[in-house]
Backbone as JSON, one array per atom type, in Angstrom:
{
  "sequence": "MKRFKTISQFLQFRQLPKPEHPLIYAFQLETVETSKLVGPASWVYDFYCIGLKKVINEKEIKLKYGQQTYDYDNGILSFVAPNQVLSLSVHPNATQLKQSGWMLLIHPDLLWNTPLAGTVKHYDFWNYSVNEALFLSEKEEAVLVNIIQNIRQESHANIDKFSKSIIISHVETLLNYADRFYHRQFITREKSSHQMLERLDKLLSDYFNNTDLILKGLPTVSHVAQALNLTPNYLSSLLKVLTGQNTQQHIHEKLIEKAKEKLSTTDLSISEI",
  "N": [[89.7, 131.84, 83.96], [87.98, 131.76, 86.98], [87.98, 133.86, 89.83], [87.41, 133.98, 93.26], [87.22, 136.33, 95.62], [85.96, 136.89, 97.99], [83.74, 135.29, 100.34], [81.1, 136.0, 99.97], [81.04, 136.71, 97.25], [81.37, 134.21, 96.04], [79.06, 132.89, 96.94], [77.07, 134.45, 95.76], [77.63, 133.95, 93.08], [76.97, 131.25, 92.97], [74.34, 131.46, 93.4], [73.33, 131.44, 95.99], [72.0, 132.09, 99.32], [72.73, 135.23, 100.99], [75.52, 135.42, 103.25], [75.13, 134.9, 106.78], [77.19, 135.45, 108.45], [80.0, 137.23, 107.47], [82.53, 136.07, 107.14], [82.61, 133.34, 107.38], [81.03, 130.35, 106.31], [78.72, 127.73, 106.13], [77.2, 125.07, 104.42], [74.73, 122.71, 103.22], [75.28, 120.49, 100.57], [73.26, 119.22, 99.22], [71.19, 121.0, 99.18], [71.75, 122.84, 97.29], [71.03, 124.26, 94.22], [71.95, 123.0, 91.15], [73.12, 124.26, 88.19], [72.97, 123.76, 84.6], [75.75, 121.99, 83.41], [78.56, 123.19, 81.77], [81.21, 122.79, 81.5], [84.76, 122.34, 80.54], [85.84, 123.96, 83.63], [87.65, 126.39, 85.59], [88.76, 127.58, 88.77], [89.59, 129.81, 91.53], [89.92, 130.14, 95.02], [90.06, 132.73, 97.48], [90.01, 132.03, 100.04], [89.78, 129.58, 102.72], [88.67, 126.29, 102.05], [86.71, 123.64, 103.02], [85.64, 120.52, 102.24], [83.18, 118.12, 102.71], [82.13, 115.57, 101.15], [80.27, 113.75, 98.62], [80.18, 112.77, 95.33], [77.57, 111.88, 93.35], [77.17, 111.19, 90.65], [79.82, 110.46, 89.79], [81.2, 109.34, 87.67], [80.7, 110.92, 85.55], [81.54, 113.4, 86.25], [84.55, 114.99, 87.05], [86.74, 116.23, 89.39], [89.55, 118.32, 89.52], [92.67, 119.02, 91.05], [95.2, 120.98, 90.64], [97.17, 118.88, 88.77], [96.06, 116.52, 89.5], [93.49, 114.07, 89.71], [90.38, 113.89, 91.37], [88.76, 111.39, 93.16], [85.53, 110.62, 93.84], [84.18, 108.39, 94.82], [83.56, 107.47, 97.4], [82.35, 108.93, 100.52], [84.23, 111.69, 101.34], [86.77, 113.78, 102.83], [88.05, 116.88, 102.05], [90.6, 119.39, 101.68], [91.2, 122.68, 100.81], [93.46, 125.17, 100.39], [93.78, 128.81, 100.41], [94.23, 130.4, 97.2], [94.7, 128.18, 95.6], [94.41, 126.31, 92.6], [91.49, 125.02, 91.24], [89.77, 122.73, 89.13], [87.18, 121.66, 86.89], [86.16, 118.9, 85.11], [83.97, 117.73, 82.61], [81.82, 115.17, 81.54], [80.6, 114.69, 78.2], [77.88, 113.95, 78.14], [76.9, 114.61, 80.59], [74.66, 116.36, 82.74], [74.0, 117.59, 85.19], [75.59, 118.37, 88.32], [75.56, 116.07, 90.71], [75.5, 115.82, 94.05], [76.27, 115.21, 97.53], [76.51, 116.13, 101.01], [78.64, 118.4, 102.9], [79.82, 121.79, 102.81], [82.34, 123.93, 103.9], [83.32, 127.2, 104.25], [85.96, 129.36, 104.93], [87.16, 132.46, 105.63], [90.42, 133.91, 105.65], [90.58, 136.25, 107.21], [88.92, 135.82, 109.35], [90.44, 134.44, 111.15], [92.24, 136.23, 112.05], [94.29, 137.73, 114.53], [94.07, 135.65, 116.33], [95.2, 132.63, 117.99], [94.98, 130.53, 116.16], [95.46, 131.65, 113.7], [98.18, 131.61, 113.39], [98.75, 128.91, 113.54], [97.23, 127.48, 111.74], [98.33, 126.87, 109.24], [100.06, 124.91, 109.9], [98.88, 122.5, 109.76], [99.31, 119.78, 107.86], [97.65, 118.82, 105.84], [96.55, 120.84, 104.29], [98.26, 121.17, 102.23], [98.16, 118.84, 100.86], [97.57, 116.88, 97.92], [94.54, 116.75, 95.96], [93.86, 114.12, 95.38], [94.75, 112.86, 97.59], [92.97, 112.82, 99.6], [90.92, 112.56, 102.6], [89.48, 109.59, 103.54], [86.54, 108.78, 105.03], [85.19, 106.98, 107.86], [81.86, 105.92, 108.79], [81.32, 106.7, 111.42], [83.32, 108.61, 111.87], [82.6, 110.5, 109.97], [80.15, 111.32, 111.02], [80.98, 112.6, 113.37], [82.38, 114.83, 112.33], [80.41, 116.1, 110.8], [78.67, 116.89, 112.81], [80.23, 118.84, 114.1], [80.48, 120.74, 112.03], [77.8, 121.45, 111.76], [77.43, 122.69, 114.21], [79.09, 124.89, 113.86], [77.72, 126.16, 111.79], [75.29, 126.75, 113.06], [76.16, 128.54, 115.06], [77.27, 130.57, 113.5], [75.03, 131.57, 112.3], [73.68, 132.71, 114.32], [72.93, 135.66, 116.31], [75.56, 137.98, 116.21], [77.89, 138.34, 118.78], [80.12, 139.28, 121.49], [81.17, 136.84, 122.12], [80.98, 135.24, 119.91], [83.05, 134.95, 117.92], [85.21, 133.62, 119.25], [83.98, 131.22, 119.94], [83.29, 130.14, 117.44], [85.84, 129.92, 116.28], [86.92, 128.05, 118.02], [85.39, 125.78, 117.39], [86.19, 125.42, 114.72], [88.92, 124.86, 115.04], [88.72, 122.49, 116.48], [87.57, 120.87, 114.53], [89.69, 120.75, 112.66], [91.63, 119.45, 114.2], [90.44, 116.97, 114.65], [90.38, 116.08, 112.01], [93.11, 115.83, 111.55], [93.69, 113.74, 113.31], [92.13, 111.69, 112.12], [93.36, 111.44, 109.65], [95.78, 110.37, 110.46], [94.87, 107.92, 111.38], [94.07, 106.88, 108.91], [96.5, 106.47, 107.59], [97.46, 104.36, 109.11], [95.47, 102.3, 109.02], [95.38, 101.76, 106.34], [97.49, 100.01, 105.93], [98.78, 98.14, 104.25], [98.93, 99.36, 101.66], [100.31, 101.61, 102.44], [102.77, 100.61, 103.34], [103.62, 99.48, 100.98], [104.1, 101.78, 99.54], [106.24, 102.74, 101.02], [108.12, 100.77, 100.45], [108.46, 101.24, 97.72], [109.6, 103.77, 97.85], [112.03, 103.21, 99.17], [113.25, 101.55, 97.28], [113.49, 103.35, 95.19], [115.32, 105.18, 96.31], [117.48, 103.49, 96.71], [118.15, 102.78, 94.07], [118.84, 105.3, 93.18], [121.08, 105.94, 94.78], [122.83, 104.02, 93.91], [123.54, 104.88, 91.48], [126.06, 105.95, 89.29], [126.37, 108.61, 88.84], [125.96, 110.02, 91.14], [127.61, 111.79, 92.59], [127.7, 114.03, 90.95], [124.99, 114.66, 90.72], [124.1, 114.97, 93.31], [122.41, 114.73, 96.54], [119.11, 113.28, 96.55], [116.24, 115.36, 96.44], [113.48, 116.18, 98.64], [111.24, 116.96, 97.2], [111.81, 115.8, 94.73], [111.73, 112.96, 95.18], [109.12, 112.71, 96.11], [107.61, 113.54, 93.9], [108.33, 111.53, 92.11], [107.0, 109.42, 93.24], [104.46, 110.16, 92.87], [103.2, 111.75, 94.79], [102.4, 114.43, 97.08], [104.9, 116.48, 98.68], [104.31, 117.05, 101.42], [102.35, 115.15, 102.11], [103.76, 112.76, 101.77], [105.78, 113.05, 103.74], [104.16, 113.12, 106.04], [103.06, 110.56, 105.95], [105.4, 108.98, 106.23], [106.21, 109.74, 108.8], [104.34, 108.48, 110.39], [104.82, 105.79, 109.76], [107.59, 105.38, 110.15], [108.55, 107.22, 111.96], [110.08, 109.26, 111.09], [110.66, 112.18, 109.04], [110.61, 112.87, 105.47], [113.1, 113.93, 104.64], [114.81, 113.11, 106.71], [114.6, 110.38, 106.4], [115.78, 109.98, 103.9], [118.43, 110.71, 104.49], [119.05, 108.72, 106.35], [118.99, 106.41, 104.75], [121.09, 107.0, 103.08], [123.24, 106.89, 104.86], [123.1, 104.18, 105.53], [123.79, 103.1, 103.06], [126.41, 104.01, 102.83], [127.64, 102.66, 104.98], [127.34, 100.08, 104.06], [129.04, 100.07, 101.84], [131.47, 100.5, 103.11], [131.82, 98.1, 104.44], [131.92, 96.22, 102.44], [133.74, 96.91, 100.51], [137.05, 98.16, 99.68], [137.2, 100.81, 100.03], [137.9, 103.98, 101.56], [136.55, 106.06, 104.23], [136.6, 108.75, 103.4], [136.76, 108.42, 100.65], [134.34, 107.28, 100.05]],
  "CA": [[89.63, 131.27, 85.3], [87.2, 132.59, 87.9], [88.58, 134.04, 91.15], [86.48, 134.44, 94.28], [87.99, 136.98, 96.67], [85.2, 136.85, 99.23], [82.72, 134.25, 100.42], [79.88, 136.56, 99.39], [81.14, 136.6, 95.79], [81.14, 132.82, 95.68], [77.65, 132.57, 97.18], [76.3, 135.14, 94.73], [77.85, 133.22, 91.83], [76.25, 129.98, 93.08], [72.94, 131.81, 93.65], [73.02, 131.03, 97.36], [71.65, 133.23, 100.17], [73.84, 135.99, 101.56], [75.95, 134.81, 104.51], [74.81, 135.56, 108.04], [78.5, 135.91, 108.91], [80.74, 137.48, 106.22], [83.83, 135.42, 107.07], [82.49, 131.87, 107.46], [79.74, 129.9, 105.78], [78.58, 126.28, 106.0], [75.93, 124.72, 103.78], [74.58, 121.35, 102.71], [75.35, 120.47, 99.11], [71.98, 118.76, 98.67], [70.26, 122.13, 99.07], [72.22, 123.74, 96.25], [70.56, 124.01, 92.86], [73.07, 122.97, 90.2], [72.72, 124.61, 86.83], [73.53, 122.9, 83.55], [77.2, 122.04, 83.37], [79.1, 123.45, 80.44], [82.66, 122.71, 81.71], [85.5, 122.43, 81.79], [85.95, 125.27, 84.26], [88.69, 126.49, 86.61], [88.52, 128.69, 89.68], [90.5, 129.97, 92.67], [89.36, 130.78, 96.2], [90.96, 133.48, 98.36], [89.66, 131.61, 101.4], [89.89, 128.14, 102.94], [87.48, 125.52, 101.7], [86.7, 122.26, 103.52], [84.5, 119.83, 101.64], [82.84, 116.77, 103.12], [81.16, 115.37, 100.08], [80.26, 112.58, 97.74], [79.56, 113.05, 94.04], [76.78, 110.7, 93.0], [77.46, 110.83, 89.26], [81.25, 110.73, 89.69], [81.76, 108.9, 86.39], [80.48, 112.0, 84.59], [82.16, 114.63, 86.76], [85.85, 114.8, 87.68], [87.34, 117.44, 89.94], [91.02, 118.26, 89.5], [93.4, 119.95, 91.91], [96.46, 120.91, 89.91], [97.11, 117.85, 87.73], [95.56, 115.29, 90.09], [92.04, 113.89, 89.66], [89.76, 113.55, 92.64], [87.8, 110.3, 93.05], [84.5, 110.83, 94.85], [83.39, 107.18, 94.99], [83.12, 107.41, 98.79], [82.33, 110.21, 101.2], [85.6, 112.05, 101.69], [87.03, 115.13, 103.34], [89.14, 117.53, 101.3], [91.0, 120.7, 102.17], [91.78, 123.54, 99.79], [93.96, 126.43, 100.95], [93.63, 129.95, 99.5], [95.09, 130.56, 96.02], [94.92, 126.91, 94.9], [93.58, 126.22, 91.39], [90.62, 123.86, 91.08], [89.13, 122.68, 87.81], [86.11, 120.67, 86.75], [86.01, 118.34, 83.77], [82.6, 117.25, 82.5], [81.51, 114.24, 80.46], [79.68, 115.34, 77.25], [76.48, 113.61, 78.41], [76.52, 115.04, 81.93], [73.76, 117.51, 82.77], [74.06, 118.26, 86.48], [76.49, 117.84, 89.33], [74.75, 115.5, 91.78], [76.41, 115.61, 95.17], [75.72, 115.33, 98.87], [77.54, 116.45, 101.99], [78.74, 119.76, 103.44], [80.93, 122.66, 102.41], [82.64, 124.97, 104.89], [84.19, 128.24, 103.7], [86.53, 130.15, 106.02], [88.05, 133.51, 105.14], [91.56, 134.11, 106.56], [90.36, 137.37, 108.13], [88.26, 135.31, 110.56], [91.47, 133.93, 112.05], [93.14, 137.32, 112.44], [94.44, 138.03, 115.96], [93.79, 134.46, 117.14], [96.3, 131.66, 117.88], [94.8, 129.68, 114.98], [96.03, 132.34, 112.54], [99.57, 131.18, 113.27], [98.89, 127.45, 113.52], [96.4, 126.82, 110.72], [99.17, 126.36, 108.15], [100.85, 123.79, 110.39], [98.18, 121.27, 109.4], [99.91, 119.42, 106.57], [96.69, 118.44, 104.81], [96.27, 121.95, 103.37], [99.18, 121.04, 101.11], [98.0, 117.55, 100.19], [96.85, 116.92, 96.65], [93.15, 116.34, 96.1], [93.74, 112.66, 95.37], [95.23, 112.38, 98.88], [91.93, 113.24, 100.53], [90.66, 111.7, 103.75], [88.32, 108.72, 103.41], [85.98, 108.73, 106.38], [84.24, 105.97, 108.29], [80.57, 106.53, 109.11], [81.43, 107.35, 112.73], [84.13, 109.81, 111.7], [81.79, 111.47, 109.24], [79.15, 111.85, 111.95], [81.68, 113.54, 114.26], [82.7, 116.06, 111.61], [79.14, 116.75, 110.44], [78.17, 117.53, 114.03], [81.02, 120.07, 114.31], [80.1, 121.7, 110.99], [76.47, 121.94, 112.11], [77.61, 123.64, 115.32], [79.64, 126.12, 113.25], [76.63, 126.79, 111.05], [74.35, 127.29, 114.03], [76.77, 129.69, 115.72], [77.46, 131.65, 112.52], [73.71, 132.1, 111.96], [73.14, 133.4, 115.49], [73.32, 137.07, 116.42], [76.98, 138.1, 116.54], [78.2, 139.06, 120.01], [81.55, 139.23, 121.81], [81.59, 135.44, 122.27], [80.79, 134.52, 118.65], [84.3, 134.62, 117.22], [85.98, 132.61, 119.98], [83.26, 129.94, 119.87], [83.44, 129.63, 116.07], [87.25, 129.52, 116.12], [87.1, 126.82, 118.78], [84.81, 124.7, 116.59], [87.04, 125.21, 113.54], [90.14, 124.2, 115.49], [88.33, 121.12, 116.81], [87.41, 120.18, 113.25], [91.02, 120.51, 112.09], [92.32, 118.46, 115.03], [89.84, 115.67, 114.34], [90.85, 115.7, 110.67], [94.49, 115.39, 111.73], [93.6, 112.41, 113.92], [91.58, 110.72, 111.17], [94.41, 111.18, 108.65], [96.73, 109.45, 111.1], [94.2, 106.61, 111.33], [94.07, 106.39, 107.54], [97.84, 105.95, 107.3], [97.64, 103.09, 109.82], [94.53, 101.28, 108.55], [95.77, 101.38, 104.98], [98.86, 99.59, 106.2], [99.38, 97.46, 103.1], [99.29, 100.34, 100.63], [101.31, 102.52, 103.01], [104.08, 99.94, 103.33], [104.01, 99.36, 99.58], [104.67, 103.07, 99.18], [107.55, 102.8, 101.67], [109.0, 99.9, 99.67], [108.76, 101.96, 96.48], [110.53, 104.85, 98.19], [113.35, 102.63, 99.46], [113.83, 101.1, 96.0], [113.86, 104.57, 94.47], [116.54, 105.71, 96.91], [118.55, 102.53, 96.45], [118.56, 102.96, 92.67], [119.48, 106.62, 93.07], [122.41, 105.9, 95.41], [123.67, 103.11, 93.13], [123.88, 105.54, 90.23], [127.44, 106.46, 89.3], [126.34, 110.07, 88.72], [125.51, 110.57, 92.41], [128.44, 112.94, 92.98], [127.29, 115.17, 90.14], [123.58, 114.98, 90.95], [123.86, 115.31, 94.7], [121.35, 113.97, 97.21], [117.76, 113.54, 96.04], [115.45, 116.28, 97.26], [112.17, 115.7, 99.04], [110.33, 117.18, 96.07], [112.14, 114.83, 93.68], [111.22, 111.63, 95.5], [107.66, 112.79, 96.2], [107.1, 113.58, 92.54], [108.53, 110.2, 91.53], [106.0, 108.54, 93.83], [103.16, 110.77, 92.57], [102.65, 112.27, 96.03], [102.89, 115.74, 97.47], [105.93, 116.36, 99.72], [103.73, 117.04, 102.76], [101.68, 113.87, 102.34], [104.8, 111.75, 101.93], [106.39, 113.22, 105.05], [103.18, 112.71, 107.05], [102.99, 109.09, 105.89], [106.63, 108.43, 106.79], [106.25, 109.99, 110.24], [103.53, 107.44, 111.01], [105.42, 104.47, 109.53], [108.99, 105.27, 110.58], [108.9, 108.24, 112.95], [110.96, 110.24, 110.45], [110.14, 112.84, 107.85], [111.25, 112.4, 104.25], [114.51, 114.33, 104.64], [115.52, 112.24, 107.64], [114.62, 109.03, 105.81], [116.79, 110.02, 102.84], [119.75, 110.71, 105.13], [119.27, 107.41, 106.95], [119.3, 105.47, 103.67], [122.43, 107.34, 102.61], [124.18, 106.34, 105.85], [123.09, 102.72, 105.35], [124.55, 102.8, 101.84], [127.82, 104.26, 103.13], [128.09, 101.56, 105.82], [127.42, 98.9, 103.2], [130.26, 100.17, 101.03], [132.63, 100.34, 104.0], [131.97, 96.7, 104.83], [132.03, 95.32, 101.27], [134.78, 97.39, 99.59], [138.28, 98.66, 100.31], [137.17, 102.27, 100.02], [137.96, 104.67, 102.85], [135.4, 106.93, 104.49], [136.7, 109.94, 102.55], [136.49, 108.03, 99.26], [132.9, 107.06, 99.93]],
  "C": [[88.95, 132.26, 86.24], [87.89, 132.65, 89.26], [87.54, 134.61, 92.1], [87.28, 135.01, 95.45], [87.28, 136.93, 98.02], [84.2, 135.7, 99.17], [81.43, 134.73, 99.78], [79.88, 136.47, 97.87], [80.84, 135.18, 95.33], [79.66, 132.46, 95.84], [76.76, 133.22, 96.14], [76.42, 134.4, 93.4], [77.06, 131.92, 91.82], [74.77, 130.19, 93.37], [72.47, 131.26, 95.01], [72.7, 132.27, 98.19], [72.89, 133.95, 100.7], [74.23, 135.39, 102.91], [75.5, 135.61, 105.72], [76.08, 136.15, 108.66], [79.38, 136.07, 107.67], [82.01, 136.66, 106.05], [83.78, 133.9, 107.19], [81.1, 131.46, 107.02], [79.76, 128.39, 105.63], [77.22, 125.98, 105.38], [75.95, 123.28, 103.31], [74.53, 121.38, 101.19], [74.04, 120.02, 98.48], [71.0, 119.9, 98.44], [70.62, 123.08, 97.94], [71.67, 123.32, 94.9], [71.75, 124.06, 91.92], [72.56, 123.24, 88.8], [73.37, 123.66, 85.84], [75.03, 123.1, 83.46], [77.69, 122.23, 81.94], [80.61, 123.32, 80.44], [83.44, 122.42, 80.45], [85.59, 123.85, 82.33], [87.04, 125.23, 85.32], [88.39, 127.69, 87.49], [89.52, 128.66, 90.83], [89.74, 130.65, 93.8], [90.45, 131.59, 96.9], [90.67, 133.15, 99.82], [89.82, 130.09, 101.5], [88.57, 127.47, 102.6], [87.65, 124.08, 102.2], [85.45, 121.59, 102.97], [84.36, 118.42, 102.18], [81.75, 116.33, 102.17], [81.31, 114.03, 99.38], [79.54, 112.98, 96.47], [78.87, 111.78, 93.56], [77.08, 110.24, 91.58], [78.94, 111.07, 88.96], [81.87, 110.26, 88.39], [81.62, 109.97, 85.32], [81.25, 113.26, 84.97], [83.48, 114.3, 87.43], [86.4, 116.16, 88.12], [88.85, 117.27, 89.95], [91.59, 119.37, 90.37], [94.82, 119.93, 91.38], [96.32, 119.91, 88.78], [96.52, 116.54, 88.26], [94.04, 115.25, 90.06], [91.53, 113.38, 90.99], [88.7, 112.48, 92.42], [86.8, 110.42, 94.19], [83.63, 109.59, 95.06], [82.8, 107.08, 96.39], [83.05, 108.81, 99.36], [83.73, 110.54, 101.69], [85.7, 113.5, 102.13], [88.23, 115.7, 102.61], [89.37, 118.93, 101.85], [91.67, 121.48, 101.05], [92.18, 124.86, 100.44], [93.73, 127.57, 99.96], [94.66, 129.9, 98.37], [95.46, 129.24, 95.33], [93.94, 126.82, 93.73], [92.8, 124.91, 91.39], [90.01, 123.9, 89.7], [88.15, 121.53, 87.76], [86.06, 120.21, 85.31], [84.68, 117.6, 83.71], [82.46, 116.31, 81.31], [80.5, 114.9, 79.52], [78.21, 115.1, 77.55], [76.0, 114.06, 79.79], [75.66, 116.3, 81.87], [73.86, 118.3, 84.07], [75.08, 117.59, 87.38], [75.65, 117.37, 90.51], [75.68, 115.14, 92.94], [75.68, 115.76, 96.49], [76.86, 115.65, 99.82], [77.49, 117.9, 102.43], [79.94, 120.49, 102.84], [81.1, 123.74, 103.47], [83.66, 125.92, 104.3], [84.66, 129.14, 104.84], [87.48, 131.2, 105.44], [89.19, 133.71, 106.14], [91.37, 135.24, 107.56], [89.67, 136.93, 109.41], [89.3, 134.92, 111.61], [92.38, 135.02, 112.59], [93.1, 137.54, 113.94], [93.99, 136.87, 116.86], [94.99, 133.51, 117.02], [96.21, 130.8, 116.62], [95.37, 130.33, 113.72], [97.47, 131.9, 112.31], [99.74, 129.69, 113.11], [98.14, 126.77, 112.39], [97.24, 126.21, 109.61], [100.05, 125.2, 108.6], [100.17, 122.45, 110.11], [98.6, 120.89, 107.97], [98.89, 119.19, 105.47], [96.27, 119.6, 103.91], [97.13, 121.84, 102.12], [99.17, 119.64, 100.5], [97.31, 117.78, 98.86], [95.44, 116.41, 96.87], [93.01, 114.82, 96.13], [94.33, 112.03, 96.63], [94.24, 112.76, 99.97], [91.7, 112.18, 101.61], [89.37, 110.91, 103.53], [87.79, 108.43, 104.8], [85.14, 107.48, 106.62], [82.93, 106.68, 108.62], [80.63, 107.27, 110.45], [82.23, 108.64, 112.63], [83.35, 110.9, 110.99], [80.77, 112.12, 110.16], [79.76, 112.87, 112.9], [81.89, 114.88, 113.57], [81.44, 116.82, 111.2], [78.58, 117.49, 111.65], [78.92, 118.84, 114.31], [80.63, 121.13, 113.3], [78.72, 122.28, 111.28], [76.54, 122.93, 113.26], [78.16, 124.97, 114.8], [78.53, 126.87, 112.53], [75.64, 127.45, 112.0], [74.9, 128.56, 114.68], [76.93, 130.86, 114.76], [76.14, 132.28, 112.08], [73.07, 132.84, 113.14], [73.56, 134.87, 115.46], [74.77, 137.17, 116.89], [77.15, 138.91, 117.83], [79.69, 138.87, 120.32], [82.08, 137.81, 121.97], [81.63, 134.69, 120.94], [82.11, 134.04, 118.05], [85.06, 133.51, 117.93], [85.31, 131.24, 119.92], [83.43, 129.32, 118.49], [84.86, 129.13, 115.84], [87.51, 128.21, 116.84], [86.56, 125.62, 118.01], [85.69, 124.38, 115.38], [88.31, 124.46, 113.93], [89.87, 122.74, 115.87], [88.18, 120.28, 115.54], [88.76, 119.81, 112.65], [91.78, 119.44, 112.88], [91.76, 117.06, 114.8], [90.31, 115.18, 112.97], [92.28, 115.17, 110.75], [94.53, 113.97, 112.32], [93.14, 111.36, 112.91], [92.57, 110.43, 110.04], [95.43, 110.19, 109.2], [96.16, 108.04, 111.09], [94.26, 106.03, 109.93], [95.44, 105.81, 107.16], [98.03, 104.56, 107.92], [96.75, 102.0, 109.23], [94.78, 100.87, 107.12], [97.22, 100.91, 105.0], [99.52, 98.98, 104.97], [99.83, 98.45, 102.05], [100.35, 101.3, 101.14], [102.69, 101.89, 102.97], [104.55, 99.67, 101.91], [104.65, 100.65, 99.09], [106.07, 103.22, 99.79], [108.56, 101.94, 100.91], [109.41, 100.57, 98.36], [109.77, 103.07, 96.73], [111.93, 104.29, 98.42], [114.03, 102.13, 98.19], [114.3, 102.3, 95.18], [115.17, 105.13, 94.98], [117.73, 104.79, 96.65], [119.08, 102.67, 95.03], [119.31, 104.27, 92.49], [120.91, 106.57, 93.61], [123.37, 104.96, 94.67], [124.13, 103.74, 91.81], [125.28, 106.16, 90.32], [127.49, 107.98, 89.2], [125.97, 110.76, 90.03], [126.29, 111.81, 92.82], [128.02, 114.19, 92.22], [125.87, 115.62, 90.47], [123.3, 115.44, 92.36], [122.74, 114.46, 95.28], [120.0, 114.26, 96.58], [117.01, 114.47, 96.98], [114.12, 115.63, 97.63], [111.18, 115.83, 97.9], [110.55, 116.15, 94.97], [111.53, 113.47, 93.97], [109.7, 111.63, 95.6], [107.03, 112.78, 94.81], [107.23, 112.22, 91.87], [107.51, 109.2, 92.03], [104.58, 109.04, 93.6], [102.43, 111.2, 93.85], [103.12, 113.69, 96.24], [103.93, 115.57, 98.58], [105.35, 116.26, 101.13], [103.07, 115.71, 103.09], [102.7, 112.77, 102.57], [105.46, 111.84, 103.3], [105.45, 112.79, 106.17], [103.08, 111.19, 107.12], [104.22, 108.46, 106.54], [106.72, 108.62, 108.3], [105.46, 108.92, 110.98], [104.22, 106.08, 110.92], [106.79, 104.31, 110.16], [109.39, 106.23, 111.69], [109.8, 109.31, 112.4], [110.23, 110.96, 109.33], [110.95, 112.39, 106.64], [112.75, 112.72, 104.23], [115.34, 113.42, 105.54], [115.64, 110.82, 107.08], [115.67, 108.94, 104.71], [118.19, 109.93, 103.44], [120.07, 109.35, 105.76], [119.66, 106.38, 105.89], [120.69, 105.74, 103.1], [123.49, 106.77, 103.56], [124.26, 104.82, 105.73], [123.92, 102.32, 104.14], [126.05, 102.97, 102.09], [128.4, 103.12, 103.98], [128.26, 100.28, 105.0], [128.7, 98.9, 102.38], [131.51, 99.99, 101.88], [132.89, 98.87, 104.33], [132.2, 95.76, 103.66], [133.09, 95.76, 100.28], [136.0, 97.82, 100.39], [138.33, 100.18, 100.35], [137.25, 102.82, 101.43], [136.72, 105.54, 103.02], [135.43, 108.15, 103.59], [136.39, 109.62, 101.1], [135.01, 107.79, 99.04], [132.16, 108.39, 99.92]]
}
């Protein structure tokens, strides 16, 4: 498994020009020469990676984040935090990775001594699985591309005392727009979102009806998220939009509902329940 500790190491490996700014780099994927693919391959970044991309030959190339496969049928926005394992699986007949879009690489040192250093991890999408990426509308994509182009322009300019604050401002704007667009995705995919909520409620109902509940204890957020094939952060974000509660709160609410049901339909006392 290949590990890239710096942005310069990654660029050298991909045979890209040296960065104008050592801690941030934005480039168009169409301009990157892709060598013959010999995959599968795995790698880890020690920096943040934001990809706005579309793989043209997606039937031949599959990107995996952990155990989840990434579908690049449409232009999508993905976020990879430092120290996350990515892997590439290649169809035997595939020759090149054909892709379009943008890639933005941000080293954590860029954020040092700025408010964003403390808030960047508060954006839940860093902990979403790759298959929970953000599907963008054309207008949303145009907004984000414009911000990335501004970052690229500023990072290629001569560095002065204003450079860092301007770049950080653009990065924070990008993250805030992504947060907004994720919220939109939860709402516009209402049918699938509510189907997921129904699956969760059935899962909890079955769990609470199990006679081993006393021995097993309450279901954890990780347990229910895994059962639904979602990451805990994505599930909580989805529930906040649909119900105003995070996963833990939703579990407790369903437990209370179950307790009230037993009180009204059985002779059990509160202590017995």
